[in-house]
C-alpha positions in Angstrom: 0.6 -99.7 -165.1 -3.1 -100.7 -165.2 -2.4 -103.4 -162.5 -1.0 -100.9 -160.2 -4.4 -99.0 -161.0 -6.6 -102.1 -160.2 -5.2 -102.9 -156.9 -5.4 -99.7 -156.1 -9.2 -99.5 -156.6 -9.2 -102.7 -154.4 -7.4 -100.9 -151.7 -9.9 -98.0 -152.0 -12.8 -100.7 -151.9 -11.4 -102.0 -148.9 -10.9 -98.8 -147.2 -14.2 -97.6 -148.2 -15.5 -100.7 -145.8 -13.6 -99.5 -142.8 -12.4 -96.2 -141.0 -9.8 -94.1 -142.8 -6.8 -93.7 -140.8 -4.6 -90.5 -140.7 -1.3 -90.5 -139.5 0.1 -86.7 -138.0 3.7 -86.9 -137.5 5.3 -83.5 -135.6 8.3 -81.6 -135.9 11.3 -82.4 -133.2 14.6 -82.5 -135.0 16.6 -85.9 -134.0 13.8 -86.5 -131.6 11.5 -87.2 -134.7 13.3 -90.6 -135.2 10.7 -92.1 -132.9 8.7 -91.8 -135.5 10.0 -94.6 -137.4 9.5 -96.9 -134.3 5.8 -95.7 -134.2 5.6 -96.9 -137.6 7.4 -100.2 -137.2 4.8 -100.7 -134.1 1.8 -99.9 -136.7 2.9 -102.4 -139.1 3.7 -105.0 -136.8 -0.1 -104.3 -135.4 -1.3 -104.3 -139.3 -2.7 -101.0 -139.0 -2.9 -99.3 -142.5 -2.3 -95.6 -142.8 -4.6 -94.0 -145.7 -3.1 -90.5 -145.1 -0.3 -89.0 -143.6 0.6 -84.9 -142.5 3.9 -84.0 -141.3 6.0 -81.4 -140.0 9.7 -80.5 -140.1 11.2 -84.3 -139.3 7.4 -85.7 -139.4 7.5 -84.8 -142.8 10.6 -86.3 -143.7 9.6 -89.7 -141.8 6.0 -89.3 -143.5 7.4 -88.5 -146.8 9.4 -91.4 -147.0 6.3 -93.8 -146.0 4.1 -92.1 -147.9 6.8 -93.3 -151.3 6.1 -96.9 -150.3 9.0 -97.5 -148.0 8.3 -99.9 -145.1 9.0 -98.7 -141.8 12.0 -101.3 -141.5 13.4 -99.5 -144.6 13.2 -96.2 -143.2 14.5 -97.2 -140.0 17.7 -98.7 -141.9 17.9 -95.3 -143.7 18.0 -93.1 -140.8 20.4 -95.1 -139.2 23.1 -95.2 -142.0 26.0 -93.1 -142.4 24.2 -91.5 -145.4 21.6 -90.2 -143.0 24.1 -88.9 -140.5 26.3 -87.4 -143.3 23.3 -85.2 -144.6 23.7 -83.1 -141.7 27.5 -82.2 -142.1 28.7 -79.9 -144.7 30.7 -79.7 -146.9 30.7 -83.2 -145.8 33.4 -86.0 -146.2 36.8 -84.6 -147.7 36.7 -87.3 -150.1 33.7 -85.7 -151.7 35.6 -82.3 -152.4 36.7 -81.8 -155.5 40.6 -81.9 -155.8 41.1 -78.2 -155.9 39.1 -77.7 -153.3 41.1 -80.1 -151.1 44.3 -78.7 -151.9 43.1 -75.3 -150.4 43.2 -77.0 -146.8 47.3 -77.4 -147.0 47.3 -73.6 -145.8 44.0 -71.8 -145.3 43.0 -73.9 -142.4 39.6 -72.0 -141.0 36.9 -73.8 -142.6 34.5 -71.2 -143.2 34.7 -69.0 -146.1 33.0 -65.6 -145.8 31.4 -64.8 -149.2 32.7 -61.5 -151.2 30.0 -59.2 -153.2 30.3 -56.1 -154.1 32.8 -55.6 -151.7 30.8 -56.6 -148.8 31.2 -60.1 -146.7 28.5 -62.0 -146.6 27.8 -65.2 -144.4 25.4 -68.1 -146.2 21.6 -68.4 -145.5 22.2 -71.6 -143.3 25.1 -73.5 -141.6 23.9 -76.1 -144.2 22.9 -75.8 -147.8 20.7 -79.1 -147.7 22.5 -80.3 -150.7 23.7 -83.4 -148.8 20.0 -83.9 -147.6 18.4 -83.4 -150.6 20.8 -86.0 -152.2 20.1 -88.6 -149.7 16.0 -88.2 -150.0 16.7 -88.2 -153.7 18.1 -91.5 -154.0 15.8 -93.4 -151.8 12.3 -91.4 -153.3 13.4 -92.0 -157.0 10.4 -94.6 -157.7 8.2 -91.9 -157.1 10.0 -89.3 -158.3 7.8 -88.4 -161.6 4.4 -88.4 -159.2 3.7 -84.4 -158.6 0.4 -84.7 -156.9 0.9 -86.0 -153.4 -2.6 -87.5 -153.1 -1.1 -89.8 -155.9 1.6 -91.3 -154.2 1.3 -94.6 -152.3 0.0 -93.1 -149.6 -1.4 -89.5 -149.9 0.7 -87.0 -148.0 1.0 -83.5 -147.0 3.9 -81.5 -145.5 3.4 -78.4 -143.8 6.1 -75.2 -144.0 6.4 -71.9 -143.0 6.7 -69.0 -145.7 9.8 -66.9 -144.2 8.3 -63.2 -145.6 5.0 -63.7 -143.9 5.2 -66.6 -141.4 2.2 -68.1 -142.9 1.9 -71.9 -142.7 1.9 -73.3 -146.5 0.5 -76.3 -147.2 2.4 -78.5 -149.7 0.2 -80.6 -151.5 2.2 -81.3 -154.9 5.4 -80.6 -156.9 8.4 -82.1 -155.9 8.2 -84.5 -152.8 12.0 -84.1 -152.3 11.8 -80.3 -152.3 8.6 -80.2 -149.9 10.3 -82.0 -147.2 13.5 -80.3 -147.7 11.3 -77.2 -147.1 9.5 -78.4 -144.1 12.3 -79.4 -142.3 14.6 -76.3 -143.0 15.3 -75.1 -139.6 16.4 -70.9 -139.8 20.1 -70.5 -139.4 20.7 -74.0 -139.9 19.3 -75.1 -143.4 19.2 -72.2 -146.2 15.2 -71.7 -147.0 13.7 -73.4 -149.9 12.4 -71.5 -152.5 8.9 -73.1 -154.0 6.4 -71.3 -156.3 7.9 -67.8 -155.5 8.0 -68.4 -151.7 11.0 -68.6 -149.4 9.9 -71.4 -147.2 11.7 -72.8 -144.0 10.7 -75.2 -140.8 6.8 -75.9 -140.9 7.3 -76.3 -137.0 7.4 -72.1 -136.8 3.8 -72.2 -138.0 2.4 -75.5 -137.4 4.3 -78.3 -135.7 1.5 -80.6 -135.4 -1.0 -80.3 -138.3 -4.0 -82.2 -137.2 -6.5 -80.2 -138.8 -4.7 -80.6 -142.2 -4.9 -84.6 -141.7 -8.3 -84.2 -141.0 -9.0 -82.1 -144.3 -7.3 -85.1 -146.0 -10.6 -87.1 -145.2 -9.3 -89.3 -142.2 -11.7 -90.7 -139.9 -9.6 -91.2 -137.3 -6.3 -89.8 -136.2 -3.1 -91.4 -134.8 -1.2 -88.3 -133.7 2.7 -88.7 -132.7 4.3 -85.7 -130.9 7.8 -85.7 -130.1 8.3 -81.7 -130.0 10.5 -79.5 -127.9 9.9 -80.3 -124.5 9.9 -77.6 -121.9 13.1 -77.2 -119.8 13.1 -77.1 -115.8 14.1 -73.9 -114.2 17.8 -75.2 -112.8 18.4 -75.8 -116.5 17.9 -72.4 -117.8 21.4 -71.4 -117.3 22.5 -69.7 -120.4 21.7 -67.7 -123.2 21.3 -70.8 -125.8 19.0 -72.7 -123.2 16.9 -69.4 -122.5 16.6 -68.8 -126.4 15.5 -72.7 -127.1 13.1 -72.3 -124.4 11.3 -69.3 -125.7 11.2 -71.2 -129.4 10.1 -74.1 -127.6 7.0 -72.0 -125.8 6.0 -70.7 -129.0 5.7 -73.9 -131.0 4.1 -75.8 -128.1 1.6 -73.0 -128.0 0.7 -74.0 -131.5 0.7 -77.5 -131.0 -1.7 -77.3 -127.9 -3.9 -75.6 -130.1 -4.2 -78.3 -132.2 -4.4 -81.3 -129.5 -7.5 -79.5 -128.4 -9.3 -80.6 -131.8 -8.3 -84.3 -131.4 -11.8 -86.5 -131.0 -12.3 -89.5 -128.4 -11.6 -91.9 -131.5 -8.5 -90.2 -132.2 -5.2 -91.8 -130.7 -2.2 -89.4 -129.1 1.1 -90.8 -128.6 4.3 -89.2 -126.8 7.0 -91.2 -126.6 9.2 -90.7 -123.8 12.2 -88.9 -125.2 12.8 -86.8 -122.0 15.1 -84.1 -122.7 17.0 -85.6 -125.8 18.2 -82.7 -128.0 16.5 -82.1 -131.5 20.2 -81.7 -133.0 21.7 -85.1 -131.3 21.4 -87.2 -134.2 23.2 -89.9 -132.1 20.0 -90.6 -130.5 18.1 -92.3 -133.4 18.4 -95.9 -132.3 17.0 -94.9 -128.9 14.4 -93.0 -130.2 13.0 -95.4 -132.8 12.9 -97.8 -129.9 10.9 -95.3 -127.5 8.7 -94.6 -130.5 8.0 -98.1 -130.7 7.2 -98.7 -127.1 5.0 -95.6 -127.2 2.9 -97.3 -129.7 2.7 -100.6 -128.3 1.5 -99.1 -125.0 -1.5 -98.0 -127.0 -2.1 -101.4 -128.4 -5.3 -101.6 -126.9 -6.6 -98.2 -128.4 -5.2 -98.9 -131.7 -6.4 -102.6 -132.0 -10.1 -101.2 -133.3 -7.9 -100.3 -136.4 -6.2 -103.4 -137.0 -7.1 -105.7 -140.3 -6.8 -109.1 -140.8 -3.7 -110.9 -142.4 -5.2 -111.1 -145.7 -7.0 -107.0 -145.9 -3.3 -106.1 -144.6 -1.5 -108.0 -147.3 -3.7 -106.8 -150.1 -3.2 -103.1 -148.8 0.7 -103.8 -148.4 0.9 -104.9 -152.2 -1.2 -102.0 -153.7 1.2 -99.6 -151.7 3.9 -101.6 -153.5 2.5 -101.7 -156.9 2.1 -97.5 -157.2 6.1 -97.3 -156.8 7.6 -97.0 -160.2 11.3 -98.5 -161.5 14.4 -97.0 -162.2 14.4 -94.5 -164.6 14.7 -94.6 -168.4 16.1 -91.3 -169.0 15.1 -90.4 -172.6 15.9 -86.8 -172.7 18.0 -84.5 -170.6 17.5 -80.7 -170.1 18.8 -78.2 -168.1 16.6 -75.3 -166.8 16.5 -71.9 -168.0 17.9 -70.6 -165.0 20.8 -72.6 -165.3 21.6 -72.5 -168.8 25.1 -70.7 -168.2 26.3 -74.3 -166.6 24.9 -76.7 -169.0 28.3 -77.8 -170.2 29.5 -78.5 -166.6 26.0 -80.1 -165.7 25.9 -82.5 -168.9 29.8 -83.3 -168.4 29.4 -83.8 -164.7 26.3 -86.4 -165.1 27.4 -88.8 -167.3 25.7 -92.0 -166.1 21.8 -91.8 -165.6 20.9 -95.2 -165.2 20.3 -95.3 -161.5 19.6 -93.5 -158.5 23.5 -93.8 -157.3 25.3 -93.3 -160.7 22.9 -89.6 -160.4 24.0 -89.3 -156.9 27.8 -89.8 -157.7 27.5 -86.9 -160.7 25.8 -84.5 -158.1 28.5 -85.4 -155.5 31.1 -84.4 -158.0 29.4 -81.3 -159.3 28.7 -80.2 -156.0 32.3 -80.6 -154.5 33.8 -78.1 -156.8 32.6 -75.6 -154.1 30.8 -72.9 -156.6 27.6 -73.8 -156.0 25.0 -73.7 -153.4 22.6 -76.6 -155.0 23.0 -78.8 -157.4 20.0 -81.1 -158.3 17.5 -82.8 -161.0 13.9 -83.7 -161.4 12.6 -86.6 -162.9 9.3 -85.9 -165.3 7.2 -88.1 -167.4 8.0 -87.8 -171.0 6.5 -88.8 -174.2 9.3 -91.6 -175.3 10.9 -91.8 -171.5 11.6 -89.8 -168.3 12.9 -86.4 -168.5 15.8 -85.7 -166.3 15.7 -81.6 -165.7 19.2 -80.4 -164.4 19.4 -77.5 -162.3 22.5 -75.7 -160.3 22.5 -72.7 -158.2 25.4 -71.0 -157.3 26.4 -69.7 -153.8 24.2 -67.1 -153.0 26.8 -65.5 -150.6 29.5 -65.2 -153.3 30.5 -66.4 -155.6 33.8 -64.9 -154.4 35.0 -65.9 -151.3 37.6 -65.4 -148.7 39.4 -68.0 -146.5 42.0 -67.3 -143.8 44.7 -69.0 -142.1 46.9 -69.2 -139.1 50.6 -70.5 -138.6 52.4 -70.3 -135.2 55.2 -72.4 -133.8 57.5 -72.3 -130.5 60.0 -74.4 -129.2 59.9 -72.8 -125.9 63.6 -72.1 -126.7 63.7 -68.5 -128.3 62.8 -69.9 -131.6 59.2 -68.8 -132.8 57.6 -68.0 -135.8 54.0 -66.8 -137.1 52.3 -66.5 -140.4 48.8 -65.0 -141.1 47.4 -65.4 -144.5 44.1 -64.8 -146.4 42.9 -66.2 -149.9 40.5 -64.3 -152.2 39.1 -66.4 -154.8 37.4 -64.9 -157.7 35.0 -67.8 -158.7 32.4 -68.5 -161.2 34.1 -67.0 -164.3 32.6 -68.2 -167.5 30.5 -71.3 -168.2 33.3 -73.6 -167.1 33.7 -71.9 -163.8 37.3 -70.5 -163.9 38.9 -69.0 -160.8 41.6 -66.4 -160.0 43.0 -67.1 -157.0 45.0 -64.3 -154.7 47.0 -65.3 -151.7 48.4 -62.9 -149.1 50.8 -63.6 -146.1 52.1 -61.7 -143.6 54.7 -62.7 -140.8 57.6 -64.6 -140.6 57.4 -65.5 -144.5 55.7 -62.7 -146.1 54.2 -64.0 -149.4 51.7 -62.8 -152.1 50.6 -65.3 -154.9 48.2 -64.8 -157.7 47.0 -67.9 -160.1 44.2 -67.9 -162.9 42.9 -71.3 -163.3 40.9 -72.0 -166.6 39.7 -75.1 -167.4 38.6 -76.4 -170.8 37.5 -79.5 -172.7 34.2 -81.0 -172.9 34.8 -82.5 -169.0 36.5 -79.7 -167.9 39.1 -81.7 -166.6 42.0 -80.0 -168.3 43.4 -76.5 -167.2 45.3 -74.0 -167.9 46.8 -72.0 -164.8 49.3 -68.9 -165.3 50.9 -68.2 -161.8 52.9 -65.5 -160.3 54.5 -65.2 -156.7 56.8 -63.0 -154.6 57.7 -64.4 -151.0 60.6 -63.5 -148.6 61.8 -66.4 -145.9 64.8 -67.0 -143.6 67.1 -70.0 -144.7 70.0 -71.3 -142.6 73.3 -72.4 -143.9 74.3 -75.6 -141.7 77.4 -77.8 -141.8 78.1 -80.5 -139.5 75.7 -79.7 -137.4 77.2 -76.0 -136.9 75.0 -72.8 -138.0 77.3 -71.1 -140.6 75.0 -68.4 -141.6 71.3 -67.3 -142.2 70.3 -66.0 -145.3 67.0 -63.9 -145.8 66.0 -65.1 -149.3 64.3 -63.3 -151.9 62.1 -65.1 -154.5 60.2 -63.9 -157.5 58.2 -66.3 -159.6 56.5 -66.5 -162.5 55.2 -69.1 -165.1 52.7 -71.2 -167.1 51.2 -74.6 -166.3 49.1 -77.0 -168.0 47.4 -79.8 -166.2 44.5 -82.5 -165.7 42.7 -83.2 -162.9 41.2 -87.1 -162.3 38.4 -87.2 -160.9 38.7 -85.8 -157.3 41.8 -87.8 -156.2 44.3 -86.5 -158.2 46.1 -84.0 -160.6 49.2 -83.8 -162.8 50.5 -80.5 -164.2 53.5 -79.3 -166.1 55.2 -76.4 -167.4 57.8 -73.8 -167.6 58.9 -71.0 -165.1 61.3 -68.6 -164.2 62.7 -67.8 -160.8 64.9 -64.9 -159.7 66.2 -64.1 -156.3 68.5 -62.8 -153.9 69.9 -64.2 -150.5 71.2 -61.5 -148.4 73.2 -62.5 -145.2 71.5 -61.9 -141.7 73.7 -63.8 -139.5 77.2 -65.3 -139.7 79.7 -65.1 -142.5 78.7 -63.5 -145.5 81.6 -65.7 -147.8 79.7 -69.1 -146.8 77.5 -69.6 -149.7 79.3 -69.3 -153.3 76.4 -68.2 -155.2 73.8 -65.6 -153.8 71.8 -64.4 -156.3 70.2 -66.5 -158.9 68.1 -66.2 -162.5 66.7 -69.6 -163.1 64.5 -70.8 -166.0 62.8 -74.5 -165.4 60.9 -76.9 -166.4 58.6 -78.6 -163.8 56.6 -81.5 -163.4 54.3 -82.4 -160.3 51.7 -85.4 -159.8 49.4 -85.1 -156.6 47.1 -87.9 -155.3 44.6 -87.0 -152.2 42.4 -89.5 -150.8 42.7 -88.6 -146.9 39.4 -88.2 -145.0 40.8 -85.6 -142.5 44.0 -83.3 -143.3 44.8 -82.1 -140.1 44.2 -85.8 -138.3 43.9 -88.4 -141.2 42.1 -91.6 -140.2 42.2 -93.3 -143.5 43.5 -92.7 -147.0 46.4 -91.6 -148.9 48.2 -88.5 -149.8 51.3 -88.4 -152.0 53.0 -85.5 -153.9 56.1 -86.2 -156.6 57.7 -83.1 -158.1 60.7 -82.3 -160.7 62.4 -79.5 -161.4 65.0 -79.0 -164.1 66.4 -75.8 -164.2 68.1 -75.5 -167.7 70.4 -73.2 -169.2 69.4 -73.8 -172.7 66.2 -71.8 -171.1 68.1 -69.1 -170.0 68.8 -70.4 -166.6 72.2 -69.2 -165.0 72.9 -72.9 -163.8 72.2 -76.2 -164.7 70.0 -78.7 -161.9 67.4 -81.4 -161.8 65.7 -81.7 -158.4 63.3 -84.3 -157.1 60.9 -84.6 -154.0 58.5 -87.0 -152.8 56.4 -87.0 -150.1 53.6 -89.6 -149.1 51.5 -90.4 -146.6 49.1 -93.2 -145.5 46.6 -93.5 -142.5 44.7 -96.3 -141.2 42.3 -96.9 -138.2 40.5 -99.1 -136.0 37.9 -97.6 -133.8 39.6 -94.6 -131.8 43.1 -95.9 -132.9 45.1 -94.5 -135.6 48.5 -95.6 -137.4 50.2 -93.1 -140.1 53.2 -94.1 -141.8 54.8 -90.8 -143.4 57.6 -90.8 -145.5 59.3 -87.9 -147.4 62.7 -87.7 -149.7 64.5 -84.9 -151.8 67.4 -85.1 -154.1 69.6 -82.8 -156.1 70.0 -85.1 -159.2 72.5 -82.9 -160.6 72.9 -79.2 -159.4 75.9 -76.9 -160.0 76.5 -74.5 -158.4 74.9 -74.6 -155.3 72.4 -72.4 -153.9 70.1 -71.8 -150.9 67.2 -72.4 -153.1 68.5 -76.2 -153.8 68.9 -77.2 -150.2 66.3 -79.2 -148.0 65.9 -78.4 -144.3 64.8 -80.8 -141.5 64.3 -80.2 -137.9 61.3 -79.2 -135.8 57.6 -81.0 -134.8 57.3 -84.6 -136.6 60.9 -83.7 -138.6 63.1 -84.9 -136.1 61.1 -83.4 -133.0 64.3 -83.5 -130.5 65.9 -80.9 -132.8 64.9 -76.8 -133.2 63.0 -75.8 -136.7 65.0 -75.8 -139.6 68.3 -76.7 -137.7 69.6 -79.4 -140.6 69.5 -78.6 -144.4 71.4 -80.3 -147.4 71.4 -81.4 -151.0 69.7 -84.6 -150.3 67.4 -85.8 -147.3 65.1 -88.7 -146.4 62.7 -89.3 -143.6 60.0 -91.8 -142.6 57.8 -91.1 -139.5 55.6 -94.0 -137.8 52.8 -92.1 -135.9 50.1 -93.3 -133.4 47.0 -91.2 -132.0 44.2 -92.4 -129.9 41.0 -90.0 -130.1 40.3 -88.9 -126.6 37.2 -86.8 -127.3 35.0 -85.9 -130.3 33.5 -82.4 -130.8 30.6 -81.6 -128.0 32.8 -84.1 -125.7 36.2 -84.6 -124.2 38.8 -81.7 -124.1 37.9 -77.7 -124.6 35.0 -79.4 -126.7 36.8 -80.1 -129.8 37.9 -83.3 -131.2 41.1 -84.3 -129.1 44.2 -86.8 -129.6 46.9 -88.1 -128.0 49.7 -89.7 -129.7 53.3 -90.3 -130.2 55.6 -90.7 -133.0 58.8 -92.3 -133.9 61.1 -90.6 -136.7 64.3 -91.6 -138.5 66.2 -89.5 -141.0 68.9 -87.0 -142.1 70.5 -84.7 -144.3 73.4 -85.2 -146.6 75.5 -82.9 -148.7 77.0 -85.6 -151.1 75.1 -88.6 -152.5 77.8 -91.0 -151.2 77.3 -90.4 -147.5 73.5 -91.7 -147.6 73.2 -94.5 -145.5 71.0 -96.0 -142.9 74.1 -95.9 -140.5 74.0 -92.2 -140.8 70.3 -91.6 -140.2 69.4 -90.2 -136.7 66.2 -91.5 -134.9 64.0 -88.9 -132.8 60.4 -89.2 -131.5 57.7 -87.2 -129.5 54.9 -87.3 -127.7 52.0 -84.8 -128.4 48.6 -83.9 -127.5 46.5 -82.4 -130.8 43.3 -80.2 -130.9 41.3 -80.0 -134.1 39.9 -76.9 -133.6 38.3 -74.2 -135.9 41.3 -72.2 -136.6 43.4 -75.4 -137.6 45.4 -78.2 -135.9 46.9 -77.4 -132.5 49.6 -79.5 -131.2 51.4 -79.0 -127.7 54.3 -81.8 -127.8 57.5 -82.8 -126.5 60.5 -84.1 -129.0 63.5 -86.1 -127.8 66.3 -87.6 -130.0 68.8 -90.3 -129.5 71.8 -87.8 -128.7 69.9 -86.4 -125.5 67.9 -83.7 -127.3 64.7 -82.4 -125.8 62.5 -80.0 -127.4 58.9 -78.7 -126.3 56.5 -77.3 -129.3 53.1 -75.4 -129.2 52.4 -75.6 -132.8 49.2 -74.3 -134.5 48.7 -75.2 -138.2 49.6 -77.9 -140.9 52.1 -80.7 -139.7 51.1 -83.2 -142.6 
């Protein structure tokens, strides 16, 4: 460590012989990527930076540079998938826990409402800031122990706004990542960040261009980069959104203009030509970096007076690099006092503490449970090594929440169905965050279900899940393509399962349950079915695997469920049966093109006597698409589908301003009542063409199905197909 101090002393001696250079970086959202280009040009010109003051995105870029990262390293970071994903929550589906993944099977509207004291609540921001914080933690870990920003490789200040008073807050010490996140926390987009009892948001509201703050840091000359919020022309002020943005831009520009008036003749102002590029469009990063670099190079004549010789600049860079610490050497793990109730979860979730990547993976796993608004850590110096302090904050808008789902199917031939569902989750029960779930559904298939999910064990991977449900649905009885009858099936079920989650990709569970019900005739011959009432006791086992990136329109990954049911007379069941079903899907993509292979299979291994519940249905969209929904059923079934679809629009572009896909399918399969009848020669071949939209309400399909026998059906479908 003494070498670093010696190099720092040399650097300070060199700085004493020249003008101290301060860098001021404004806020501007995605436009702030231009700051990276400016830094690249300054490094190429061998211009040292002795102090940095930044606001919002300027605080993020400036804070990263202050840690000792080079401009090239920062450019690679802000152009990486990790950075782009930092502004998407809940983030990639493969980062969610398996339990959260399973929710989107039926509850499609991906916007849970908090439920607290009987009142619906919204989050404090569209984004919690968890993913941004994680990304910044990983790249700033070498200086994570530094709590005074003057002691960073480059002294640094960030500006935030006190949400309660509106005052600008100068952040000079504490946790660097928290300071950067507070400065960039645009109200309504990010949740506010609490530091020292203050609720802080985007510094641009109070001081978007902190010129005076940089001067206070002892800078003799300033390089000021202003990328913030241009005013729109009159002809573009044509909506509530654009007028509201203009109002905010006027207020921010007024403060920036006041700061610009304090510039001195030796100071250099850079304003990259970003035009009207949106501050929310992170697709402009590469172009913004180039424009920032061009703006700095255009001012090279004025900047040349600040240039160092190659030898002096090399010593300057060496001193900066020497002040970066190494990888953490965690000697102690503490749980913050306000997170004590989650100590078991935190300690079991963060197992590997040796690298920034392993810590990040642990945070991702814990946050993916869905119970927390943030899961974070801090590194501090300890007597025998680093002290890792863990902290978790549960959802402020919960902890209970409600999700909704819709399902609509119409084949434009008189066959239609609809369902509306809601899931109420009473979450965060006890130290291992148990959950009590209630599902309600009305429509063609009314349903009520409740399950108590109780994890146990050191890692909370094992669970016990008592469950009960009641539902009604219509089931046709079909023989040789002729609909003999249609029954209204009423089913009551309760039982107990025990299982284990495997990381966030799978689950296995087994148990015992009782299923009773009545099948009452609605249409047709009431003698078609031998057994109409049933009272079954059964063992069950189920394995699930899910690494799909998207449940609506998967582009990569796999999904598998395999289930076995054994109705046993020795348990009191009124019949004996073994039923097995398997559903497997795999998706692969190249560019906008996606291929999907999807297969399903089900069989009655041994089932006497036959009941409606033992029949497997086929027919409908992607289930022999040329046939009406549920127009076939039998004791055995198998179907394979091959799908191709192309993305023809992303969110913000394309059809109806939502992700859109055009695709086709080829399907082959059938149902059989006797195992001996199963053969490739008896399968039916169908296909479809469809347009799919990934909407906020769930996937919507408009398509046409056709079969080898001349069948032709049209579909409007809202809801899950895969």
